[in-house]
N, C-alpha and C positions, 0 to 999 in steps of 0.2 A: 704387350706380348705375353706376360706373365699370366694376365687374366684370361687371355684366349686358351693358353695351355691349361690353366686351371679348368676351364670349362671343358676342354678336351678330355682331360684325365677323368672329370666327373662323368662324361659320356661314356667312356671306355669302361669305367668301373661299373656304371649302370648296366651296360650291355653285357658285361660279364658276370653279372649276378651278384658279386660281392659275398659269397659265402667262403668262409675260410676253408682252404683246402687241406683240412687235416687228413693225413694219410690213416688207412686202417691200422688198428693195432698190431696186426702182424707183421707189418713192414717196418715197424721202429723197433730200436733196442739191439739190433743186430743179431748174428748167429750165436754169438758168445753169451747171450744173457742180457740183463738189463744194462741200460746206459744211463750214467748219471751226469747230467749237466750241470755246470757251476756258472752262476750269475753273480757278478759285482755290480750292485746298483746304488744310486745316490738317494740320500735321504731328504725328502721334500718337506717334512714336517717342521713348520716354522717355530713350534712351541716346545721342541724337545721331546715330543710323545712318540709313539710307535705306529702312527697311521700308515706310514710306508710300508713297515714291515707287515702290517695286517693285510694291506692290499696284495702284496706279493704272496702272502701265505694263502689267501683265498684263491688267487689266480692259479697257483701251483697246484692246489688240492684239486681244483676243477680240471685243470690239464692232466694231472696224473691219473684221475679217474677215467677219463677218456683213452689214455695212452698208457696202459699198464707196463710197456716196456721201457718207459722213460721216467727217470726221477729228476728232480730239479733242486739244487741246493742255492739258496739265495744268501748273499752277504751284504748288509746295508753298511754303507760308510757315509760319513758327513761329506758335504760339498767341498769343505776345506781340504779333505784327504783322498777323496775317491780317485781322482785322475792320477795323483801321484802313487797310489797303492796299486793301481791297475798297471802303471808303467813299471813299477818294481816287480810285480808278478811276471810280467812279459820279459823283462830283463833277466830274470831268474830262471827262464825256460819253464815256467808254471803258469801260462796264460789261461785265464778262464775260458770257458766256451762262449760266453756272452758277457759283454760290459755295457752298462748304461751310465754313460759319462758325458763329459762336456766337449770332447774332440775326438776325431777319428783318423785325421789325414796322415799323420806320422806312421800309424800302423798300415794304412792302405798303401803308403809309399814302400813300406819295407815288405809288402806282399804277405802280410800276416793275417789279413781278413778275407772272408768271403765276400764276393760281390753280391748286392741284393738280389739280382736275378738267379743267383745259384741257391737262394735260400727260400725266397718267397713265391707263393703262387702268384699267377699273372693278375688275378683281381686285386690282390692284397698290395702288390707293388704299384699298380696303376692307381690306387686310391690316395696316395700321398698328395698333399698340396703343393703346387708347382713351384714356389720359391723354396720350399724345404727340400724338394727333390734336387734342385740346383744346387743348393748349399751342401748337399750330401754327396756331391761328386767329386772324385778325384780323378783327374786326367779323363773327364767325360764319362766315367763309369761310377754309378752310386754304390758306395760302400756303407756310408753312414745312414741309418734309418731313423728318421725323426720320431722320437718317442713322445714328446710333448712339446708344446710351444707356447710363446707368449709375445705380446707387444707391450709398448710402454705408454703410459699417459701421465700427465702431471696430476698427482692427488693432492687434495687440500682438506684440511680439518674445517668443516663449515662452521662449527661453534667457535673456533678460534678466529676465523675471519669475521664472523658476526661481532665478536667481542672487541676485535681491533678495529672495526670499522671498513673492513675491506669489502666493498659492495659487490664486486664481481671479479671472477677468477682472471688471472693475468693472461694476455695473449701476446705480449712482447716482453723481452728481457727488461726493459726499463719499468713496465708495470710489476713484473715479478719482483724486481728490487724494491719498488715502492711498497708493495705489499709486505715485503719482509722487513722493511723499516718499521711499518705499523705494528707488525707482530712482535718485534723486539721491544717496542715501547710497552707492550702488554707484558713483557717478562715471559714471552714464550721461549723455552730453552733452545730450540732448533727452528728459527723462523724458515730457514731452508735447509734440510738435511742433504748433505753432499758426500755420499759414501765413496771415497777414493782410497779406501783401505784395500788390502791384498785379496779380499774375498772375491769382489766383482767390479774392480776399478775400470776394466777394459769396456764393460758394458755402460756404466755410467759416463764414461768419457765419450763413448761412441754417440751416445744420445746428445751430448752437448756439442759435439762436433758437427753432426748432421744439422742440428738446429741452427748452427752458424754458417751453414753452406759449405761445409767441408766433409770431412770423413777420413778414413784410414787409407782409402786407395783413390787413385786418379781415374780418369775415363777409360783408360786402357787396362785397369785392373792391377796396376803396380802400386806399391806403397807410395804415399805421398803424406807422411805424417806431419812434416814441418812446413806445410803449406801456409800461405799468408792467412787464409781463412782460419785454419786451426789455431794459429798463434793469436789471432784477434779473440777467438772464442775464449781461450784460457786466460788471456790477459784481461778480458771483462770479467770473468769469474774471479780472479785474483782481486782486481781492483773494487768491484762493485758488490761482492757478496762476502769473500773471505776476509779481507782486509777491514771491512766494516763491521766484523762480528756477527754477521748474519747467518753464519752456517753452524752455530751452535758451540756448546762448551767442549766438544771434542773436535780436534783438527781434522780436516776431511781425510788427510792420509792416514789417519788412525781410526777412522770410522768405517765399519764394515756394513754391508747391505742388510745383514741379519739383525745387527744392532740398531740400525736407523729404521727398519721396519719395526722392531720391537718398540722403539721410542714413539713411533707413530700411533701404535695400538694403545700406548699409555697416555695419549694426549699430549705429548711433548713436542711434536712437530707441527709446524704450520703447513709445509709443502714439501714434496719430495716426488722424485720420479719412481712411479711404482708400477709393478706387475700385478696380473689379476688376482693371484692367490692372496695378497695383502688385504683385499677387501673384506674376504670372509673373517680373517682375524681381527680386523679393525671393528667389524660389525659385532663380534663377539663381546668386545669390550666397550661396546656402547659409543663408539666413534662414529659421528655422522661424516661420511667421506663424499666429497665432491671430486670430480675428474674431469679433465679436458685435455684436448691435444697439447703436446708440448709446444711452449711458446718458441718463437724464433727470434732472431735479433731484431726484426722489425715486423714480425707477423708470425703466422704459424710455421713450424718446422718444414722444411722442404721434403723430408722423408721421415717415415716412422721406423724405428728400429725393431725388427723382429729377432726373436732368439728361439733356438731349438735346442734341445738336448738330444743326444743321440745313443742309439743301441746298436750294437754291432756284434758280429759273429767271427770268432778266431778260428783259424784252420788247425791250430797245432794238435788238437786232440782228434780231428778227423770226424767229428759228429754232424756232418753237414745236414743229413736228413732230419736228425732229431732237432737240431737248432732250427731249422726250416719250420718244421711242424709247431715247435713252440712259439716262434714268432708270428705265425699265421694266427695263432690262438691270441697271442698278446694284442694284435692289432684288429681283433673282432670289434665291432662297434660297442658292444656291451662293455668290454674291458677298457677300451679307450675313453668311452664316456664316463665310466665310473671312475677312473683316475683322474681325468681332467676336471670332472665336477667336484670330486672330493677336494681337490686342491685349488680350485678356481683358477685353472690353466685352460689352455686351448688346445682341442683335439688337433692331431697333425694329418688327419685323414679328411678327405672330401665329405664321405657320408656322415661321419661323426660331427663335423663341424657344421653341416647343414642341420643336423638333428638338433644340436645344441643351440643354434641360432633361432630355431622355431619354437623352442621350448621356453614358455613363459617363466619357469623357474630359474633361468639363466639369463634374464633379461639385462642384468648389469654387466654381462660379458659381451653384449652385442657390439659395442663401440670397438672392443678389441678384436673381435672375430672379423668385423669389417675392415680393419686396418691390416689384417695379416696377409691376404693374398698379394698386396702391393708393397709389402715391408721390404726393408733392407737389411740383411743379416750381416753378422761379422764374417770375415774371410776365412771361415773354418776349413774350407777345401784346400787352403794353402798349408804345405808341410811346415812352413816358417811360421804359421800363426801362433802355434803354442809358445815359440821363442819370443815373439813380438808381444804376444799378449801378456807373458811373464814380465817383460820389460816395463810395459804400461802399468801393471799391478805394482811393480816395485818402485817406480820413479815418478808417476804422473802427479801424485799428490804434492811433490816438491815444486811443480811448475806453478801451483796456485797458492802456495804459501805466501804469506807476507814477505816481500823482497825476493821472492822466487823469480826465475826467469823463464817463461814459457818457451821462448825462442831456444834457450840453451837446452832445456830438457827435451822438447820436442825433436830438436836437431841431433842429440844424442841417441834418441830412441829410433830416429830416421836412418841413422847411419847403420845401426844395428840391424834395422829391418832390411835394408837394402842388401847388406852382407849375407843376411839369412836367406833373402829372396834368391840371390844370385847362386847359392849352393843348393837350391832345390833341384 
């Protein structure tokens, strides 16, 4: 069904021409003079540089040149802080006009956001990839607009594999553990990097739960975090990777994604679950990267995890027309492709995705692009997800620690999730 909707959106977008419907200069800025929009955006630079700032500076300059009545001020925050800082601004009555962050549902439920169809031209709204549209909906209305996306694959260091005598990438959990044992014997610091620290533990956990036949939700869309399948998955991780010292010198609960990725680019990691932007940084450091679909308990993972980051427009300052014009510009193919290409991430739109897939310069991303239309995203449309995600980040590492109890930890998170869901 998702693929049919994907094709339908593509046809609709093509029919409508997909030209960004920027209003004429005279219609923006209001009768009282210039309007200044504020945008809080996340930092995507893995190296601590300023590439994200440069992207927004260039985009804003081009937009302002075409729309003299509108100024845009951009504030860049790290992923560790950006969601919290936006929440603090909203709580203080100082909501930005736009936020590019990790979650939108709480703000939608509080009626603080414009719906997508209040902001975007029809061609732009019709151009989003189907699973991202669905993930951006709260109570069947789209509020979260997918800014950029990714899927995940198992990355491995080919030179370390060769040195350790690992002849082929693993396709099952047992093969993964066997490869990790061989890497450990060659003194690889992280045979498998398992980042269950607070930065992105909810995503790493979801990848493993899916590969074990489980997930965060049941078939009816309700939380089922302490399912038998999920308990089995974390028990396997505890017993077969963590307890055997195959996850590195840093305990999973203390290892963040950014640190794990940095270790991979230094040649210290044999395997990890990676997203597209890691390839670029690893290549710069001379790491020969291999990639394969995530292994499952006895074969390939039953589902691929997709991830989207969201951009949204807040109602507080009343700049609906100006926000909409800016977002139409943001989602032009040129801008979408530049940001996704610069960061080795995936476009969130049909036309940009098709353009990237056909571009030989992005051949390394094709496996990720092909997985995206049928991927499974975290339940970001549930207002309870922020709380549940926070609980996972805080506690999930304890489940796989030597002597930890996956059943107890998952049970505690499940009870919190059920309570949060009932309060929605």
